[in-house]
VEXDREN-2710 file (C-alpha; in Angstrom, 1 decimal):
% VEXDREN-2710
k/r/px/py/pz
1/MET/158.7/81.5/19.6
2/SER/159.3/81.0/23.2
3/ALA/157.0/82.5/25.8
4/GLU/158.4/85.2/28.0
5/PRO/158.7/84.1/31.6
6/PRO/156.2/85.7/34.0
7/VAL/157.5/88.6/35.9
8/PRO/157.3/87.9/39.6
9/GLU/155.1/90.3/41.5
10/GLU/156.9/92.4/44.0
11/THR/155.7/91.8/47.5
12/PRO/155.3/94.9/49.5
13/PRO/157.7/95.1/52.4
14/VAL/156.2/94.1/55.7
15/GLU/156.1/97.0/58.1
16/GLU/157.6/96.2/61.4
17/GLN/155.0/96.9/64.0
18/PRO/156.2/98.1/67.4
19/PRO/155.9/95.7/70.2
20/GLN/152.6/95.8/72.0
21/VAL/152.9/97.3/75.4
22/GLU/150.2/96.2/77.9
23/GLU/148.4/99.1/79.4
24/ARG/148.2/98.7/83.2
25/PRO/144.9/99.7/84.8
26/PRO/145.2/103.0/86.6
27/PHE/144.4/101.3/89.9
28/GLY/146.4/98.1/89.4
29/THR/145.7/94.7/88.0
30/PRO/142.6/92.9/89.4
31/GLY/143.5/89.9/91.4
32/PRO/141.9/86.5/91.2
33/PRO/138.2/86.2/92.1
34/LEU/137.3/85.4/95.7
35/ASN/136.5/81.9/96.6
36/ARG/132.8/81.9/97.1
37/ARG/132.9/78.7/99.1
38/ASN/135.2/80.3/101.7
39/PRO/133.3/79.9/105.0
40/PHE/134.5/83.2/106.2
41/LEU/133.2/85.0/103.1
42/VAL/129.9/83.1/103.3
43/GLY/129.4/84.0/106.9
44/PHE/130.4/87.7/106.3
45/LEU/127.9/88.1/103.5
46/PHE/125.2/86.4/105.4
47/GLY/125.7/88.7/108.4
48/LEU/125.9/91.7/106.2
49/GLY/122.6/90.7/104.6
50/LEU/120.9/90.3/108.0
51/ILE/122.1/93.8/109.0
52/LEU/120.9/95.4/105.8
53/ALA/117.5/93.6/106.1
54/TYR/117.1/94.7/109.7
55/THR/118.1/98.3/108.9
56/LEU/115.5/98.3/106.1
57/PHE/112.9/96.9/108.5
58/LEU/113.7/99.7/111.0
59/GLY/113.5/102.3/108.3
60/VAL/110.1/101.1/107.1
61/ARG/108.8/100.9/110.6
62/ASN/109.9/104.3/111.6
63/ALA/108.6/105.9/108.4
64/ALA/105.3/103.8/108.4
65/SER/103.1/106.9/109.0
66/ILE/104.7/108.9/106.2
67/LEU/104.6/105.9/103.8
68/VAL/100.9/105.5/104.6
69/LEU/100.3/109.1/103.7
70/ILE/102.2/108.7/100.5
71/PHE/100.3/105.6/99.6
72/ILE/96.9/107.3/100.3
73/ALA/98.0/110.3/98.2
74/LEU/99.0/108.1/95.3
75/PHE/95.8/106.1/95.5
76/LEU/93.8/109.4/95.4
77/ALA/95.8/110.6/92.5
78/ILE/95.1/107.4/90.6
79/GLY/91.4/107.8/91.4
80/LEU/91.2/111.4/90.3
81/ASN/93.3/110.9/87.2
82/PRO/90.2/110.0/85.0
83/ALA/88.8/113.5/85.8
84/VAL/92.0/115.0/84.7
85/THR/92.0/112.9/81.5
86/ARG/88.4/114.0/80.8
87/LEU/89.3/117.7/81.1
88/ARG/92.3/117.2/78.9
89/GLY/90.0/115.6/76.3
90/TRP/88.1/118.9/76.4
91/GLY/91.2/120.8/75.3
92/LEU/92.7/121.9/78.6
93/PRO/96.4/121.4/79.2
94/ARG/97.4/119.0/81.9
95/GLY/98.5/121.7/84.3
96/ALA/95.1/123.5/84.0
97/ALA/93.2/120.2/84.3
98/VAL/95.1/119.3/87.5
99/ALA/94.4/122.8/88.9
100/VAL/90.7/122.5/88.2
101/VAL/90.4/119.1/89.9
102/ALA/92.5/120.2/92.9
103/LEU/90.5/123.3/93.3
104/SER/87.3/121.3/93.2
105/VAL/88.5/119.0/95.9
106/VAL/89.6/122.0/98.1
107/LEU/86.2/123.7/97.6
108/LEU/84.4/120.5/98.7
109/LEU/86.6/120.4/101.8
110/VAL/86.0/124.1/102.6
111/GLY/82.3/123.7/101.9
112/GLY/82.1/120.8/104.4
113/LEU/83.9/122.9/107.0
114/VAL/81.6/125.9/106.4
115/ALA/78.6/123.6/106.8
116/LEU/80.0/122.1/110.1
117/ILE/81.7/125.0/111.9
118/PRO/78.7/127.3/112.5
119/PRO/76.5/124.6/114.0
120/LEU/79.4/123.4/116.2
121/VAL/80.1/126.9/117.5
122/THR/76.4/127.6/118.1
123/GLN/75.8/124.4/120.0
124/THR/79.0/124.9/122.1
125/THR/77.9/128.4/123.0
126/GLU/74.4/127.3/123.9
127/LEU/75.9/124.6/126.1
128/ILE/78.2/127.0/127.9
129/ASN/75.4/129.6/128.4
130/ASN/73.0/127.0/129.7
131/ALA/75.5/125.3/132.0
132/PRO/74.7/127.4/135.1
133/GLU/70.9/126.7/134.7
134/VAL/71.6/123.0/134.4
135/VAL/73.8/122.9/137.5
136/GLU/71.2/124.9/139.5
137/GLY/68.4/122.6/138.3
138/LEU/70.5/119.6/139.5
139/ARG/71.1/121.2/142.9
140/ARG/67.3/121.7/143.3
141/SER/66.5/118.2/142.3
142/ARG/65.6/116.1/145.4
143/THR/66.5/112.9/143.6
144/VAL/70.0/114.2/142.7
145/ASN/70.6/115.4/146.3
146/ASP/69.6/112.0/147.7
147/LEU/72.0/110.3/145.3
148/VAL/74.8/112.7/146.3
149/GLN/74.3/112.1/150.0
150/ARG/73.8/108.3/149.6
151/TYR/77.0/107.7/147.6
152/ASP/79.0/110.6/149.1
153/ILE/79.6/112.0/145.6
154/ALA/80.7/115.4/146.9
155/THR/83.6/113.9/148.9
156/LYS/84.7/111.7/146.0
157/VAL/84.7/114.6/143.6
158/GLN/86.8/116.7/146.0
159/GLY/89.2/113.9/146.4
160/ALA/89.4/113.3/142.7
161/VAL/90.1/117.0/141.9
162/ASN/93.8/117.2/143.0
163/ALA/97.1/118.2/141.4
164/GLY/97.4/114.8/139.7
165/THR/94.0/114.8/138.0
166/VAL/94.5/118.4/137.0
167/GLY/97.8/117.5/135.4
168/ASN/96.3/114.6/133.6
169/ALA/93.5/116.8/132.3
170/LEU/96.0/119.3/131.1
171/GLY/98.0/116.5/129.5
172/GLY/94.8/115.3/127.8
173/VAL/94.2/118.8/126.5
174/VAL/97.7/119.1/125.1
175/GLY/97.4/115.6/123.6
176/GLY/94.1/116.6/122.0
177/ALA/95.6/119.7/120.6
178/ARG/98.5/117.7/119.3
179/LEU/96.1/115.2/117.7
180/LEU/94.1/118.1/116.1
181/PHE/97.2/119.7/114.6
182/GLY/98.6/116.4/113.6
183/THR/95.4/115.6/111.7
184/ILE/95.5/118.9/109.9
185/PHE/99.1/118.4/109.0
186/ASN/98.3/114.9/107.6
187/ILE/95.4/116.2/105.5
188/LEU/97.5/119.0/104.1
189/THR/100.3/116.6/103.3
190/VAL/98.0/114.2/101.5
191/LEU/96.5/117.0/99.6
192/VAL/99.8/118.5/98.4
193/LEU/101.2/115.0/97.5
194/THR/98.0/114.2/95.6
195/ILE/98.4/117.4/93.5
196/TYR/102.1/116.5/92.8
197/PHE/101.2/113.0/91.8
198/MET/98.4/114.1/89.5
199/ALA/100.7/116.6/87.8
200/ALA/103.5/114.0/87.3
201/PHE/101.2/111.1/86.7
202/ASP/102.1/110.5/83.0
203/ARG/105.9/110.8/83.7
204/ILE/105.6/108.3/86.6
205/LYS/103.8/105.8/84.4
206/ALA/106.3/106.2/81.6
207/THR/109.2/105.7/84.0
208/GLY/107.6/102.6/85.4
209/TYR/106.9/101.2/81.9
210/ARG/110.6/101.7/80.9
211/LEU/111.6/99.3/83.6
212/VAL/109.8/96.5/81.8
213/PRO/111.5/94.6/78.9
214/ALA/110.6/96.1/75.5
215/SER/109.1/92.8/74.3
216/ARG/106.4/92.9/77.0
217/ARG/106.1/96.7/77.5
218/GLU/103.0/97.2/75.4
219/ARG/101.0/94.4/77.1
220/VAL/102.1/95.5/80.6
221/ALA/101.1/99.1/79.8
222/LEU/97.6/98.0/78.6
223/LEU/97.0/95.8/81.6
224/THR/98.3/98.5/84.0
225/ASP/96.1/101.2/82.4
226/GLU/93.1/98.9/82.8
227/ILE/93.9/98.3/86.5
228/LEU/94.3/102.1/87.1
229/SER/90.9/102.6/85.5
230/LYS/89.4/100.2/88.0
231/VAL/90.8/102.4/90.8
232/GLY/89.0/105.4/89.3
233/ALA/85.8/103.5/89.0
234/TYR/86.1/102.4/92.6
235/MET/86.4/106.1/93.7
236/VAL/83.2/107.0/91.7
237/GLY/81.4/104.1/93.4
238/ALA/82.6/105.1/96.9
239/LEU/81.4/108.7/96.3
240/ALA/78.0/107.5/95.1
241/ILE/77.6/105.4/98.3
242/ALA/78.7/108.3/100.5
243/VAL/76.2/110.7/98.8
244/LEU/73.4/108.1/99.2
245/ALA/74.2/107.9/103.0
246/GLY/74.2/111.6/103.3
247/VAL/70.8/111.9/101.5
248/CYS/69.3/109.3/103.8
249/SER/70.7/111.0/106.9
250/PHE/69.3/114.3/105.6
251/GLY/65.8/112.8/105.3
252/LEU/66.1/111.3/108.8
253/ALA/67.1/114.6/110.3
254/LEU/64.2/116.4/108.6
255/ALA/61.7/113.8/109.7
256/LEU/62.8/114.0/113.4
257/GLY/63.2/117.8/113.3
258/LEU/66.9/117.8/114.2
259/ALA/68.8/121.0/114.1
260/TYR/71.1/121.6/111.1
261/PRO/70.1/118.7/108.9
262/PHE/72.4/119.7/106.1
263/ALA/75.4/119.8/108.3
264/LEU/74.6/116.3/109.7
265/ALA/74.2/115.0/106.1
266/VAL/77.7/116.4/105.2
267/VAL/79.1/114.7/108.3
268/VAL/77.6/111.3/107.5
269/ALA/78.7/111.6/103.8
270/VAL/82.3/112.6/104.6
271/CYS/82.6/110.0/107.3
272/ASP/81.2/107.3/105.0
273/LEU/84.2/107.7/102.8
274/ILE/86.5/106.5/105.6
275/PRO/86.6/102.7/105.5
276/GLN/85.9/100.5/108.5
277/ILE/85.1/103.2/111.1
278/GLY/83.7/106.2/109.1
279/ALA/80.0/105.1/109.0
280/THR/80.1/104.4/112.8
281/ILE/81.5/107.9/113.5
282/GLY/78.8/109.5/111.4
283/ALA/76.1/107.5/113.2
284/VAL/77.4/108.4/116.6
285/VAL/77.4/112.1/115.8
286/VAL/73.8/112.1/114.5
287/SER/72.6/110.0/117.4
288/LEU/74.1/112.4/119.9
289/VAL/72.3/115.3/118.2
290/GLY/69.2/113.2/118.4
291/PHE/69.6/112.5/122.1
292/ALA/70.1/116.3/122.6
293/GLU/66.7/116.8/121.0
294/SER/64.9/114.0/122.8
295/VAL/65.5/110.4/124.0
296/THR/63.0/109.1/121.5
297/ALA/64.8/110.9/118.6
298/GLY/68.2/109.4/119.8
299/ILE/66.8/105.9/119.9
300/VAL/65.3/106.3/116.5
301/CYS/68.7/107.5/115.1
302/ILE/70.5/104.5/116.6
303/ALA/67.9/102.0/115.2
304/PHE/68.0/103.7/111.8
305/PHE/71.8/103.6/111.4
306/ILE/72.0/100.0/112.7
307/VAL/69.6/98.9/109.9
308/TYR/71.1/101.2/107.3
309/GLN/74.6/100.1/107.8
310/GLN/73.6/96.5/107.4
311/VAL/71.8/97.3/104.2
312/GLU/74.8/99.4/102.9
313/ASN/77.4/96.8/103.8
314/TYR/75.6/93.7/102.5
315/LEU/73.4/95.1/99.7
316/ILE/74.3/98.5/98.4
317/TYR/78.1/98.3/98.6
318/PRO/78.5/95.0/96.7
319/ARG/76.0/96.0/94.0
320/VAL/77.6/99.3/93.4
321/MET/81.1/97.8/93.2
322/ARG/79.8/95.1/90.9
323/ARG/78.6/97.7/88.4
324/SER/81.5/100.2/88.7
325/VAL/84.5/97.9/89.2
326/ARG/82.9/94.8/87.7
327/VAL/83.7/92.7/90.8
328/SER/81.1/90.1/91.9
329/ASP/79.1/90.7/95.1
330/VAL/80.8/87.9/97.0
331/ALA/84.3/88.9/96.0
332/ALA/83.6/92.6/97.0
333/LEU/82.2/91.6/100.4
334/VAL/85.0/89.1/101.1
335/ALA/87.7/91.5/99.9
336/ALA/86.4/94.3/102.1
337/LEU/86.3/92.0/105.2
338/VAL/89.8/90.5/104.5
339/GLY/91.3/93.9/103.8
340/VAL/90.0/95.4/107.0
341/GLY/91.2/92.4/109.0
342/LEU/94.7/92.5/107.5
343/PHE/95.6/96.1/107.0
344/GLY/92.8/98.1/108.7
345/VAL/91.7/101.3/106.9
346/VAL/94.3/101.1/104.2
347/GLY/93.4/97.5/103.5
348/ALA/89.7/98.4/103.2
349/LEU/90.7/101.2/100.8
350/VAL/92.6/99.1/98.3
351/ALA/90.7/95.8/98.7
352/ILE/88.2/96.2/95.9
353/PRO/90.7/97.5/93.3
354/MET/93.2/94.8/94.3
355/VAL/90.6/92.1/93.6
356/ALA/89.7/93.7/90.3
357/ALA/93.4/93.7/89.4
358/ILE/93.9/90.0/90.4
359/GLN/90.8/89.0/88.3
360/LEU/92.2/90.8/85.3
361/ILE/95.7/89.3/85.6
362/MET/94.2/85.8/86.1
363/ARG/91.9/86.2/83.1
364/GLU/94.5/87.7/80.7
365/VAL/97.8/86.2/81.9
366/ALA/97.6/83.2/84.1
367/ILE/94.7/81.3/82.5
368/PRO/96.0/81.7/78.9
369/SER/99.4/80.6/80.1
370/LEU/98.0/77.4/81.6
371/GLU/95.9/76.7/78.5
372/ASP/99.0/76.8/76.3
373/ARG/100.8/74.1/78.3
END
C-alpha cells in the first residue's frame, strides 16, 4: 500500500506593506556637524567664553555684599539646625521648632539692646548736661588759657569752622546715618534669610543629595551630615567663649566699680562673637568707660584686655575647639590665622569648620583610596 503524498502547507499571502515615507523634521533636516578645527569657530568660542567669564566676574563682584549676607545666613542656619533637630526629637513639628529657635534668637538680640540702650541714653544725656560746666571750667583754667594763647588755638578754630568744614561734618553725619541704617538692614536680611534656610533645610539637603550619583549618594550624605554637625559644634564653642568673655568683663567692671557692669558684659560677649575685630571693639568700649571713671581704671581695663585676649586666642579658643569640633590646637590656631588673612571676617568664621571637614574627608576618602592602590 503506497503512502499518501504529503499535502503541501499553504503559505499565507505576503501582505504588501506601503512604502516607508521619511518624516521630515518640522524645522528641517539637520546639516552636517561643524568643523571643530575651524579657526574661526575656535576663536569665536574662545572669545564668547572670555565674555561670559568676565560677565560672571562682574556679577559676583557687584553682588559680593549680598552673597556674603547669604553665606552668613546659611552658615547660621547650619549652626542652629541641631537645636531645631533637638526640638523635633521632643515632638515638635519642624515649623514650630524653627519658630521657637528664631524667637529665641530675636529675644536675645532684643535683650542685648534693652541692656545697652538705657546706659547709652543716660551717659549721652549726662554728657550734654555737663558740657557747659566743662567748657566753663576749661575757660577758667590758667593752663588751658596759656595753651590757647601760645598756639593761637582760637584763630585756628575760627579758620577751621567754615562752610567747607560744616559741609564735611554734615556729610559725615549723613554717612553715619547711612551706615547705621545699612547695618540694621543687613542684620534684618541675615535674620530673615536664616529663618528661611532653617525652614527649608531638609529640602535643600535632599536637593543637593539628588545631584550626586545614586551609587555614592548614601556615603556622600553621611559625610555631609557629619560636616554639618561640625558647624553646629563650632557655634556652640563660639558661644561658650563669648559667654566666658562676658563673665570676665562683668567681674572686671564690678571690681573697678564701673557703671552698668551688665551692659558692658553684654557688649563684650556680643562683640566677641565677631571674628577678628569683635574682641578689640568690646575692649575699646569698656576701656573708654573705665577712663570716664578714672585714668587708673582705664589703664587697668586696657591691661586686662591685652592679657585676656592673648589667653583667649592662644589657650581658651584652641582648647574649646579641640573638644567641640575635634580639631587639634595647632590646626585651630593656624586655620583661624590663615582664614583671617585670606578672607577677613568670613574667613575667620568658616576656618575651623573647614579644617574639620578637610580632616574628615582626608581620613574617610583620601587615605583609604591611597591605601587601596
